[in-house]
N, CA, C, O and the ligand as a Tripos MOL2 file, in Angstrom:
@<TRIPOS>MOLECULE
protein
  261   259    66     0     0
PROTEIN
NO_CHARGES

@<TRIPOS>ATOM
      1 N         140.0190 -193.7740   35.9090 N.3       1 MET1
      2 CA        139.1240 -194.8580   36.8000 C.3       1 MET1
      3 C         139.7120 -195.0760   38.2740 C.2       1 MET1
      4 O         140.8590 -194.9450   38.6990 O.2       1 MET1
      5 N         138.7130 -195.3930   38.7990 N.am      2 MET2
      6 CA        139.0810 -195.7800   40.3500 C.3       2 MET2
      7 C         140.0580 -196.7500   40.6010 C.2       2 MET2
      8 O         140.8690 -196.5920   41.5140 O.2       2 MET2
      9 N         140.0600 -197.8380   39.8080 N.am      3 LYS3
     10 CA        140.7480 -198.9880   40.0550 C.3       3 LYS3
     11 C         142.2310 -198.6020   39.7500 C.2       3 LYS3
     12 O         143.0790 -198.9230   40.5820 O.2       3 LYS3
     13 N         142.5920 -197.9610   38.6580 N.am      4 LYS4
     14 CA        143.9610 -197.5430   38.2190 C.3       4 LYS4
     15 C         144.5940 -196.5250   39.4720 C.2       4 LYS4
     16 O         145.6800 -196.6590   40.0360 O.2       4 LYS4
     17 N         143.6570 -195.5810   39.6860 N.am      5 LEU5
     18 CA        144.2110 -194.7180   40.7090 C.3       5 LEU5
     19 C         144.5720 -195.4570   42.1540 C.2       5 LEU5
     20 O         145.5140 -195.0820   42.8520 O.2       5 LEU5
     21 N         143.8710 -196.3370   42.4350 N.am      6 LYS6
     22 CA        144.2300 -197.2040   43.5270 C.3       6 LYS6
     23 C         145.4270 -197.8930   43.4530 C.2       6 LYS6
     24 O         146.2220 -197.8770   44.3930 O.2       6 LYS6
     25 N         145.6450 -198.5390   42.3510 N.am      7 GLU7
     26 CA        146.9690 -199.2470   41.9770 C.3       7 GLU7
     27 C         148.1460 -198.3940   42.1720 C.2       7 GLU7
     28 O         149.2080 -198.8450   42.6030 O.2       7 GLU7
     29 N         147.9600 -197.1250   41.8470 N.am      8 GLN8
     30 CA        149.1300 -196.0510   41.8570 C.3       8 GLN8
     31 C         149.4330 -195.8700   43.3030 C.2       8 GLN8
     32 O         150.5890 -195.8850   43.7240 O.2       8 GLN8
     33 N         148.4150 -195.7030   44.0410 N.am      9 ILE9
     34 CA        148.4240 -195.2900   45.4700 C.3       9 ILE9
     35 C         148.9770 -196.2920   46.2570 C.2       9 ILE9
     36 O         149.6430 -195.9990   47.2500 O.2       9 ILE9
     37 N         148.7540 -197.5710   45.8880 N.am     10 MET10
     38 CA        149.2800 -198.8570   46.5620 C.3      10 MET10
     39 C         150.7630 -198.7480   46.5060 C.2      10 MET10
     40 O         151.4360 -198.7400   47.5370 O.2      10 MET10
     41 N         151.3100 -198.6570   45.2510 N.am     11 GLN11
     42 CA        152.7080 -198.6760   44.8390 C.3      11 GLN11
     43 C         153.5670 -197.4760   45.6400 C.2      11 GLN11
     44 O         154.7800 -197.5170   45.8450 O.2      11 GLN11
     45 N         152.8210 -196.5910   45.9720 N.am     12 GLU12
     46 CA        153.6750 -195.5210   46.7720 C.3      12 GLU12
     47 C         153.7130 -195.8370   48.2380 C.2      12 GLU12
     48 O         154.6570 -195.3940   48.8930 O.2      12 GLU12
     49 N         152.8310 -196.5220   48.7950 N.am     13 PHE13
     50 CA        152.6750 -196.8860   50.1790 C.3      13 PHE13
     51 C         153.5340 -197.9380   50.4820 C.2      13 PHE13
     52 O         153.5590 -198.8290   49.6330 O.2      13 PHE13
     53 N         154.3690 -198.1040   51.6270 N.am     14 PRO14
     54 CA        155.0060 -199.1500   52.1510 C.3      14 PRO14
     55 C         154.2690 -200.3770   52.0830 C.2      14 PRO14
     56 O         153.1150 -200.3240   52.5080 O.2      14 PRO14
     57 N         154.6970 -201.4900   51.6310 N.am     15 HIS15
     58 CA        154.1390 -202.8590   51.6100 C.3      15 HIS15
     59 C         154.1910 -203.4410   53.1000 C.2      15 HIS15
     60 O         155.1730 -203.2460   53.8150 O.2      15 HIS15
     61 N         153.0410 -204.1900   53.5350 N.am     16 ARG16
     62 CA        153.2600 -204.8300   54.7020 C.3      16 ARG16
     63 C         152.7650 -206.2460   54.6900 C.2      16 ARG16
     64 O         151.9570 -206.5980   53.8310 O.2      16 ARG16
     65 N         153.1700 -207.0010   55.5190 N.am     17 CYS17
     66 CA        152.9810 -208.3970   55.5960 C.3      17 CYS17
     67 C         151.4870 -208.5110   56.1700 C.2      17 CYS17
     68 O         151.1620 -207.8860   57.1790 O.2      17 CYS17
     69 N         150.7040 -209.2410   55.5600 N.am     18 PRO18
     70 CA        149.2470 -209.4730   56.0920 C.3      18 PRO18
     71 C         149.2030 -210.2050   57.3690 C.2      18 PRO18
     72 O         148.2500 -210.1980   58.1480 O.2      18 PRO18
     73 N         150.2310 -210.7890   57.5060 N.am     19 TYR19
     74 CA        150.1200 -211.5150   58.9180 C.3      19 TYR19
     75 C         150.6010 -210.8350   60.0600 C.2      19 TYR19
     76 O         149.8560 -210.7680   61.0380 O.2      19 TYR19
     77 N         151.7730 -210.2980   60.1010 N.am     20 CYS20
     78 CA        152.5080 -209.5860   61.0700 C.3      20 CYS20
     79 C         152.4860 -208.0100   60.9950 C.2      20 CYS20
     80 O         152.7650 -207.2790   61.9450 O.2      20 CYS20
     81 N         152.1340 -207.6090   59.8000 N.am     21 GLU21
     82 CA        152.0830 -206.1750   59.3730 C.3      21 GLU21
     83 C         153.5630 -205.3710   59.4220 C.2      21 GLU21
     84 O         153.7700 -204.1680   59.5770 O.2      21 GLU21
     85 N         154.3740 -206.3120   59.2620 N.am     22 LYS22
     86 CA        155.8360 -205.6110   59.1310 C.3      22 LYS22
     87 C         156.1260 -205.3160   57.7450 C.2      22 LYS22
     88 O         155.8290 -206.0530   56.8050 O.2      22 LYS22
     89 N         156.7220 -204.2040   57.6620 N.am     23 THR23
     90 CA        156.9890 -203.5210   56.2940 C.3      23 THR23
     91 C         157.8520 -204.3390   55.5730 C.2      23 THR23
     92 O         158.8880 -204.7580   56.0890 O.2      23 THR23
     93 N         157.4950 -204.6380   54.3150 N.am     24 ILE24
     94 CA        158.3840 -205.7230   53.5430 C.3      24 ILE24
     95 C         158.9140 -204.7610   52.3390 C.2      24 ILE24
     96 O         158.2090 -203.8880   51.8320 O.2      24 ILE24
     97 N         160.1060 -205.0120   51.9990 N.am     25 THR25
     98 CA        160.6430 -204.4250   50.6660 C.3      25 THR25
     99 C         160.8290 -205.3470   49.6140 C.2      25 THR25
    100 O         161.6810 -206.2350   49.6380 O.2      25 THR25
    101 N         160.0140 -205.1350   48.6660 N.am     26 TYR26
    102 CA        159.6450 -206.2490   47.6930 C.3      26 TYR26
    103 C         160.8690 -206.2340   46.6720 C.2      26 TYR26
    104 O         161.0830 -207.2350   45.9880 O.2      26 TYR26
    105 N         161.6050 -205.1960   46.5770 N.am     27 GLU27
    106 CA        162.7650 -205.3950   45.7340 C.3      27 GLU27
    107 C         163.6730 -206.5160   45.8630 C.2      27 GLU27
    108 O         164.3670 -206.8410   44.8990 O.2      27 GLU27
    109 N         163.7400 -207.1970   47.0710 N.am     28 GLN28
    110 CA        164.6490 -208.3080   47.2260 C.3      28 GLN28
    111 C         163.9610 -209.4900   46.5470 C.2      28 GLN28
    112 O         164.5830 -210.5110   46.2550 O.2      28 GLN28
    113 N         162.6600 -209.3230   46.3060 N.am     29 PHE29
    114 CA        162.0350 -210.7380   45.7780 C.3      29 PHE29
    115 C         162.0690 -210.7930   44.2670 C.2      29 PHE29
    116 O         161.6050 -211.7960   43.7260 O.2      29 PHE29
    117 N         162.5830 -209.7910   43.5130 N.am     30 ASN30
    118 CA        162.4770 -209.9060   42.1130 C.3      30 ASN30
    119 C         161.2950 -210.3610   41.4620 C.2      30 ASN30
    120 O         161.1520 -211.3860   40.7950 O.2      30 ASN30
    121 N         160.2110 -209.2030   41.8220 N.am     31 LEU31
    122 CA        158.7610 -209.5470   41.5170 C.3      31 LEU31
    123 C         158.7440 -209.5010   39.9560 C.2      31 LEU31
    124 O         159.4150 -208.7240   39.2760 O.2      31 LEU31
    125 N         157.8670 -210.4600   39.4830 N.am     32 LYS32
    126 CA        157.3490 -210.1850   38.0600 C.3      32 LYS32
    127 C         155.8630 -210.2550   37.9290 C.2      32 LYS32
    128 O         155.2450 -210.7510   38.8700 O.2      32 LYS32
    129 N         155.1990 -209.8160   36.8700 N.am     33 ALA33
    130 CA        153.9140 -209.7760   36.7190 C.3      33 ALA33
    131 C         153.2820 -211.0100   36.9640 C.2      33 ALA33
    132 O         153.7870 -212.0930   36.6670 O.2      33 ALA33
    133 N         151.9990 -210.8400   37.5920 N.am     34 GLY34
    134 CA        151.2560 -212.1770   38.0690 C.3      34 GLY34
    135 C         151.4270 -212.4320   39.3700 C.2      34 GLY34
    136 O         151.6450 -211.4610   40.0940 O.2      34 GLY34
    137 N         151.3860 -213.4430   39.8220 N.am     35 GLU35
    138 CA        151.6090 -214.0070   41.2130 C.3      35 GLU35
    139 C         152.7900 -214.1660   41.8210 C.2      35 GLU35
    140 O         153.5980 -214.8250   41.1660 O.2      35 GLU35
    141 N         153.1630 -213.7640   42.8940 N.am     36 ASN36
    142 CA        154.6800 -213.9570   43.3360 C.3      36 ASN36
    143 C         154.3380 -214.4990   44.9540 C.2      36 ASN36
    144 O         153.5720 -213.9730   45.7620 O.2      36 ASN36
    145 N         155.0590 -215.5560   45.1020 N.am     37 GLU37
    146 CA        155.0580 -216.1670   46.2010 C.3      37 GLU37
    147 C         156.0800 -215.3420   47.3050 C.2      37 GLU37
    148 O         157.2980 -215.2880   47.1350 O.2      37 GLU37
    149 N         155.4180 -214.7460   48.3960 N.am     38 ILE38
    150 CA        156.4750 -213.9270   49.2340 C.3      38 ILE38
    151 C         156.5900 -214.6210   50.5720 C.2      38 ILE38
    152 O         155.5860 -215.0670   51.1260 O.2      38 ILE38
    153 N         157.6490 -214.7070   51.0340 N.am     39 LYS39
    154 CA        157.9700 -215.4520   52.3140 C.3      39 LYS39
    155 C         158.4040 -214.1640   53.2710 C.2      39 LYS39
    156 O         159.4270 -213.4980   53.1060 O.2      39 LYS39
    157 N         157.5610 -213.9880   54.1460 N.am     40 CYS40
    158 CA        157.8620 -212.8540   55.2070 C.3      40 CYS40
    159 C         159.0720 -213.0600   55.9680 C.2      40 CYS40
    160 O         159.1870 -214.0780   56.6510 O.2      40 CYS40
    161 N         159.9850 -212.1890   55.9150 N.am     41 PRO41
    162 CA        161.3190 -212.2390   56.6160 C.3      41 PRO41
    163 C         161.0430 -212.2460   58.0420 C.2      41 PRO41
    164 O         161.8990 -212.7880   58.7410 O.2      41 PRO41
    165 N         159.9850 -211.7370   58.6400 N.am     42 SER42
    166 CA        159.7840 -211.4310   60.0400 C.3      42 SER42
    167 C         159.1640 -212.7500   60.5450 C.2      42 SER42
    168 O         159.7810 -213.4310   61.3640 O.2      42 SER42
    169 N         158.0390 -213.0990   60.1060 N.am     43 CYS43
    170 CA        157.1740 -214.2620   60.5960 C.3      43 CYS43
    171 C         157.2720 -215.4700   59.9140 C.2      43 CYS43
    172 O         156.6990 -216.4940   60.2860 O.2      43 CYS43
    173 N         158.0860 -215.3730   58.7750 N.am     44 LYS44
    174 CA        158.2120 -216.6060   57.8470 C.3      44 LYS44
    175 C         156.9550 -217.2170   57.3110 C.2      44 LYS44
    176 O         157.0320 -218.3900   56.9470 O.2      44 LYS44
    177 N         155.8910 -216.6380   57.2170 N.am     45 LYS45
    178 CA        154.7880 -217.0990   56.5750 C.3      45 LYS45
    179 C         154.6690 -216.6240   55.0220 C.2      45 LYS45
    180 O         155.1740 -215.5810   54.6070 O.2      45 LYS45
    181 N         154.0440 -217.3970   54.3510 N.am     46 LYS46
    182 CA        154.1900 -217.1410   52.9750 C.3      46 LYS46
    183 C         152.7250 -216.6430   52.4550 C.2      46 LYS46
    184 O         151.6730 -217.0940   52.9080 O.2      46 LYS46
    185 N         152.8050 -215.6980   51.4900 N.am     47 TYR47
    186 CA        151.6300 -215.2390   51.0770 C.3      47 TYR47
    187 C         151.5800 -214.8700   49.5340 C.2      47 TYR47
    188 O         152.6810 -214.8300   48.9870 O.2      47 TYR47
    189 N         150.5230 -214.6080   48.7870 N.am     48 ILE48
    190 CA        150.8250 -214.3550   47.4330 C.3      48 ILE48
    191 C         150.6240 -212.8720   47.0940 C.2      48 ILE48
    192 O         149.6190 -212.2190   47.3760 O.2      48 ILE48
    193 N         151.6820 -212.4420   46.4710 N.am     49 LYS49
    194 CA        151.5650 -210.8420   46.0080 C.3      49 LYS49
    195 C         151.2720 -210.7980   44.7110 C.2      49 LYS49
    196 O         152.0280 -211.3900   43.9400 O.2      49 LYS49
    197 N         150.2510 -210.1730   44.2530 N.am     50 VAL50
    198 CA        149.8630 -210.0670   42.7440 C.3      50 VAL50
    199 C         150.3520 -208.6230   42.3570 C.2      50 VAL50
    200 O         150.1050 -207.5970   42.9900 O.2      50 VAL50
    201 N         151.1810 -208.7430   41.0560 N.am     51 VAL51
    202 CA        151.7790 -207.7800   40.5950 C.3      51 VAL51
    203 C         151.1650 -207.1710   39.2660 C.2      51 VAL51
    204 O         151.0800 -207.9290   38.3000 O.2      51 VAL51
    205 N         150.7640 -205.9630   39.1530 N.am     52 ALA52
    206 CA        150.0300 -205.7030   37.9020 C.3      52 ALA52
    207 C         151.1070 -205.7310   36.7600 C.2      52 ALA52
    208 O         152.2430 -205.3510   37.0410 O.2      52 ALA52
    209 N         150.8270 -206.1470   35.5190 N.am     53 PRO53
    210 CA        151.6040 -205.9880   34.3130 C.3      53 PRO53
    211 C         152.5350 -204.6450   34.2320 C.2      53 PRO53
    212 O         153.6980 -204.6270   33.8290 O.2      53 PRO53
    213 N         151.8190 -203.5830   34.6760 N.am     54 SER54
    214 CA        152.3940 -202.1880   34.4960 C.3      54 SER54
    215 C         153.4560 -202.1280   35.4010 C.2      54 SER54
    216 O         154.3950 -201.3670   35.1710 O.2      54 SER54
    217 N         153.4260 -202.9640   36.5920 N.am     55 PHE55
    218 CA        154.3530 -202.4750   37.4370 C.3      55 PHE55
    219 C         155.7060 -202.7440   37.0870 C.2      55 PHE55
    220 O         156.6370 -202.1220   37.5990 O.2      55 PHE55
    221 N         155.8730 -203.7220   36.1630 N.am     56 THR56
    222 CA        157.3530 -204.2990   35.6410 C.3      56 THR56
    223 C         157.6390 -203.7880   34.3780 C.2      56 THR56
    224 O         158.4860 -204.3060   33.6510 O.2      56 THR56
    225 N         156.8730 -202.6310   34.0110 N.am     57 GLU57
    226 CA        157.0620 -202.2390   32.6040 C.3      57 GLU57
    227 C         158.5500 -201.5390   32.6090 C.2      57 GLU57
    228 O         158.9110 -200.9810   33.6460 O.2      57 GLU57
    229 N         159.3100 -201.5590   31.6040 N.am     58 GLY58
    230 CA        160.5090 -200.8760   31.4540 C.3      58 GLY58
    231 C         161.6370 -201.7050   31.8500 C.2      58 GLY58
    232 O         162.7920 -201.2780   31.8480 O.2      58 GLY58
    233 N         161.2540 -203.1040   32.2510 N.am     59 ASP59
    234 CA        162.2090 -203.9690   32.7660 C.3      59 ASP59
    235 C         162.2960 -205.3280   31.9140 C.2      59 ASP59
    236 O         162.5340 -206.3980   32.4740 O.2      59 ASP59
    237 N         162.1000 -205.2320   30.5880 N.am     60 HIS60
    238 CA        161.8990 -206.3150   29.7600 C.3      60 HIS60
    239 C         163.0030 -207.2280   29.6770 C.2      60 HIS60
    240 O         164.1570 -206.8090   29.7680 O.2      60 HIS60
    241 N         162.6810 -208.7100   29.4750 N.am     61 GLY61
    242 CA        163.7090 -209.4490   29.4230 C.3      61 GLY61
    243 C         164.5650 -209.9410   30.7370 C.2      61 GLY61
    244 O         165.5970 -210.6090   30.7810 O.2      61 GLY61
    245 N         163.8740 -209.4480   31.6570 N.am     62 SER62
    246 CA        164.5540 -209.8050   33.0270 C.3      62 SER62
    247 C         164.0380 -210.9190   33.6960 C.2      62 SER62
    248 O         164.4070 -211.2050   34.8350 O.2      62 SER62
    249 N         163.0920 -211.6620   32.9830 N.am     63 ARG63
    250 CA        162.4930 -212.7440   33.7700 C.3      63 ARG63
    251 C         163.3860 -213.9320   33.6950 C.2      63 ARG63
    252 O         164.0060 -214.1780   32.6600 O.2      63 ARG63
    253 N         163.4760 -214.7020   34.7960 N.am     64 SER64
    254 CA        164.0960 -215.9170   34.6590 C.3      64 SER64
    255 C         163.2760 -217.1620   34.9750 C.2      64 SER64
    256 O         163.0960 -217.4670   36.1540 O.2      64 SER64
    257 N         162.8120 -217.8370   34.0710 N.am     65 GLU65
    258 CA        161.9260 -218.8760   34.2790 C.3      65 GLU65
    259 C         162.3280 -220.2630   33.9980 C.2      65 GLU65
    260 O         161.5350 -221.1860   34.1860 O.2      65 GLU65
    261 ZN        155.0830 -211.1720   58.4830 Zn       66 ZN66
@<TRIPOS>BOND
     1     1     2 1
     2     2     3 1
     3     3     4 2
     4     3     5 am
     5     5     6 1
     6     6     7 1
     7     7     8 2
     8     7     9 am
     9     9    10 1
    10    10    11 1
    11    11    12 2
    12    11    13 am
    13    13    14 1
    14    14    15 1
    15    15    16 2
    16    15    17 am
    17    17    18 1
    18    18    19 1
    19    19    20 2
    20    19    21 am
    21    21    22 1
    22    22    23 1
    23    23    24 2
    24    23    25 am
    25    25    26 1
    26    26    27 1
    27    27    28 2
    28    27    29 am
    29    29    30 1
    30    30    31 1
    31    31    32 2
    32    31    33 am
    33    33    34 1
    34    34    35 1
    35    35    36 2
    36    35    37 am
    37    37    38 1
    38    38    39 1
    39    39    40 2
    40    39    41 am
    41    41    42 1
    42    42    43 1
    43    43    44 2
    44    43    45 am
    45    45    46 1
    46    46    47 1
    47    47    48 2
    48    47    49 am
    49    49    50 1
    50    50    51 1
    51    51    52 2
    52    51    53 am
    53    53    54 1
    54    54    55 1
    55    55    56 2
    56    55    57 am
    57    57    58 1
    58    58    59 1
    59    59    60 2
    60    59    61 am
    61    61    62 1
    62    62    63 1
    63    63    64 2
    64    63    65 am
    65    65    66 1
    66    66    67 1
    67    67    68 2
    68    67    69 am
    69    69    70 1
    70    70    71 1
    71    71    72 2
    72    71    73 am
    73    73    74 1
    74    74    75 1
    75    75    76 2
    76    75    77 am
    77    77    78 1
    78    78    79 1
    79    79    80 2
    80    79    81 am
    81    81    82 1
    82    82    83 1
    83    83    84 2
    84    83    85 am
    85    85    86 1
    86    86    87 1
    87    87    88 2
    88    87    89 am
    89    89    90 1
    90    90    91 1
    91    91    92 2
    92    91    93 am
    93    93    94 1
    94    94    95 1
    95    95    96 2
    96    95    97 am
    97    97    98 1
    98    98    99 1
    99    99   100 2
   100    99   101 am
   101   101   102 1
   102   102   103 1
   103   103   104 2
   104   103   105 am
   105   105   106 1
   106   106   107 1
   107   107   108 2
   108   107   109 am
   109   109   110 1
   110   110   111 1
   111   111   112 2
   112   111   113 am
   113   113   114 1
   114   114   115 1
   115   115   116 2
   116   115   117 am
   117   117   118 1
   118   118   119 1
   119   119   120 2
   120   119   121 am
   121   121   122 1
   122   122   123 1
   123   123   124 2
   124   123   125 am
   125   125   126 1
   126   126   127 1
   127   127   128 2
   128   127   129 am
   129   129   130 1
   130   130   131 1
   131   131   132 2
   132   131   133 am
   133   133   134 1
   134   134   135 1
   135   135   136 2
   136   135   137 am
   137   137   138 1
   138   138   139 1
   139   139   140 2
   140   139   141 am
   141   141   142 1
   142   142   143 1
   143   143   144 2
   144   143   145 am
   145   145   146 1
   146   146   147 1
   147   147   148 2
   148   147   149 am
   149   149   150 1
   150   150   151 1
   151   151   152 2
   152   151   153 am
   153   153   154 1
   154   154   155 1
   155   155   156 2
   156   155   157 am
   157   157   158 1
   158   158   159 1
   159   159   160 2
   160   159   161 am
   161   161   162 1
   162   162   163 1
   163   163   164 2
   164   163   165 am
   165   165   166 1
   166   166   167 1
   167   167   168 2
   168   167   169 am
   169   169   170 1
   170   170   171 1
   171   171   172 2
   172   171   173 am
   173   173   174 1
   174   174   175 1
   175   175   176 2
   176   175   177 am
   177   177   178 1
   178   178   179 1
   179   179   180 2
   180   179   181 am
   181   181   182 1
   182   182   183 1
   183   183   184 2
   184   183   185 am
   185   185   186 1
   186   186   187 1
   187   187   188 2
   188   187   189 am
   189   189   190 1
   190   190   191 1
   191   191   192 2
   192   191   193 am
   193   193   194 1
   194   194   195 1
   195   195   196 2
   196   195   197 am
   197   197   198 1
   198   198   199 1
   199   199   200 2
   200   199   201 am
   201   201   202 1
   202   202   203 1
   203   203   204 2
   204   203   205 am
   205   205   206 1
   206   206   207 1
   207   207   208 2
   208   207   209 am
   209   209   210 1
   210   210   211 1
   211   211   212 2
   212   211   213 am
   213   213   214 1
   214   214   215 1
   215   215   216 2
   216   215   217 am
   217   217   218 1
   218   218   219 1
   219   219   220 2
   220   219   221 am
   221   221   222 1
   222   222   223 1
   223   223   224 2
   224   223   225 am
   225   225   226 1
   226   226   227 1
   227   227   228 2
   228   227   229 am
   229   229   230 1
   230   230   231 1
   231   231   232 2
   232   231   233 am
   233   233   234 1
   234   234   235 1
   235   235   236 2
   236   235   237 am
   237   237   238 1
   238   238   239 1
   239   239   240 2
   240   239   241 am
   241   241   242 1
   242   242   243 1
   243   243   244 2
   244   243   245 am
   245   245   246 1
   246   246   247 1
   247   247   248 2
   248   247   249 am
   249   249   250 1
   250   250   251 1
   251   251   252 2
   252   251   253 am
   253   253   254 1
   254   254   255 1
   255   255   256 2
   256   255   257 am
   257   257   258 1
   258   258   259 1
   259   259   260 2
@<TRIPOS>SUBSTRUCTURE
     1 MET1         2 RESIDUE 1 A MET
     2 MET2         6 RESIDUE 1 A MET
     3 LYS3        10 RESIDUE 1 A LYS
     4 LYS4        14 RESIDUE 1 A LYS
     5 LEU5        18 RESIDUE 1 A LEU
     6 LYS6        22 RESIDUE 1 A LYS
     7 GLU7        26 RESIDUE 1 A GLU
     8 GLN8        30 RESIDUE 1 A GLN
     9 ILE9        34 RESIDUE 1 A ILE
    10 MET10       38 RESIDUE 1 A MET
    11 GLN11       42 RESIDUE 1 A GLN
    12 GLU12       46 RESIDUE 1 A GLU
    13 PHE13       50 RESIDUE 1 A PHE
    14 PRO14       54 RESIDUE 1 A PRO
    15 HIS15       58 RESIDUE 1 A HIS
    16 ARG16       62 RESIDUE 1 A ARG
    17 CYS17       66 RESIDUE 1 A CYS
    18 PRO18       70 RESIDUE 1 A PRO
    19 TYR19       74 RESIDUE 1 A TYR
    20 CYS20       78 RESIDUE 1 A CYS
    21 GLU21       82 RESIDUE 1 A GLU
    22 LYS22       86 RESIDUE 1 A LYS
    23 THR23       90 RESIDUE 1 A THR
    24 ILE24       94 RESIDUE 1 A ILE
    25 THR25       98 RESIDUE 1 A THR
    26 TYR26      102 RESIDUE 1 A TYR
    27 GLU27      106 RESIDUE 1 A GLU
    28 GLN28      110 RESIDUE 1 A GLN
    29 PHE29      114 RESIDUE 1 A PHE
    30 ASN30      118 RESIDUE 1 A ASN
    31 LEU31      122 RESIDUE 1 A LEU
    32 LYS32      126 RESIDUE 1 A LYS
    33 ALA33      130 RESIDUE 1 A ALA
    34 GLY34      134 RESIDUE 1 A GLY
    35 GLU35      138 RESIDUE 1 A GLU
    36 ASN36      142 RESIDUE 1 A ASN
    37 GLU37      146 RESIDUE 1 A GLU
    38 ILE38      150 RESIDUE 1 A ILE
    39 LYS39      154 RESIDUE 1 A LYS
    40 CYS40      158 RESIDUE 1 A CYS
    41 PRO41      162 RESIDUE 1 A PRO
    42 SER42      166 RESIDUE 1 A SER
    43 CYS43      170 RESIDUE 1 A CYS
    44 LYS44      174 RESIDUE 1 A LYS
    45 LYS45      178 RESIDUE 1 A LYS
    46 LYS46      182 RESIDUE 1 A LYS
    47 TYR47      186 RESIDUE 1 A TYR
    48 ILE48      190 RESIDUE 1 A ILE
    49 LYS49      194 RESIDUE 1 A LYS
    50 VAL50      198 RESIDUE 1 A VAL
    51 VAL51      202 RESIDUE 1 A VAL
    52 ALA52      206 RESIDUE 1 A ALA
    53 PRO53      210 RESIDUE 1 A PRO
    54 SER54      214 RESIDUE 1 A SER
    55 PHE55      218 RESIDUE 1 A PHE
    56 THR56      222 RESIDUE 1 A THR
    57 GLU57      226 RESIDUE 1 A GLU
    58 GLY58      230 RESIDUE 1 A GLY
    59 ASP59      234 RESIDUE 1 A ASP
    60 HIS60      238 RESIDUE 1 A HIS
    61 GLY61      242 RESIDUE 1 A GLY
    62 SER62      246 RESIDUE 1 A SER
    63 ARG63      250 RESIDUE 1 A ARG
    64 SER64      254 RESIDUE 1 A SER
    65 GLU65      258 RESIDUE 1 A GLU
    66 ZN66       261 GROUP 0 **** ****
């Protein structure tokens, strides 16, 4: 399906802040499935990063809520 293919491609490309387009490493944010509030280290603006459930597969039990 087109949607699945698109998700895979997006995960391989560098992620960028939608405001300043600076490349952001999401590893530092400890992303979980669903919506994650990201604060750009560069311009300090916040935005929502949506993570597909498959993105966190293989990392069970690591959520801290
Ligand atoms: Zn930014």
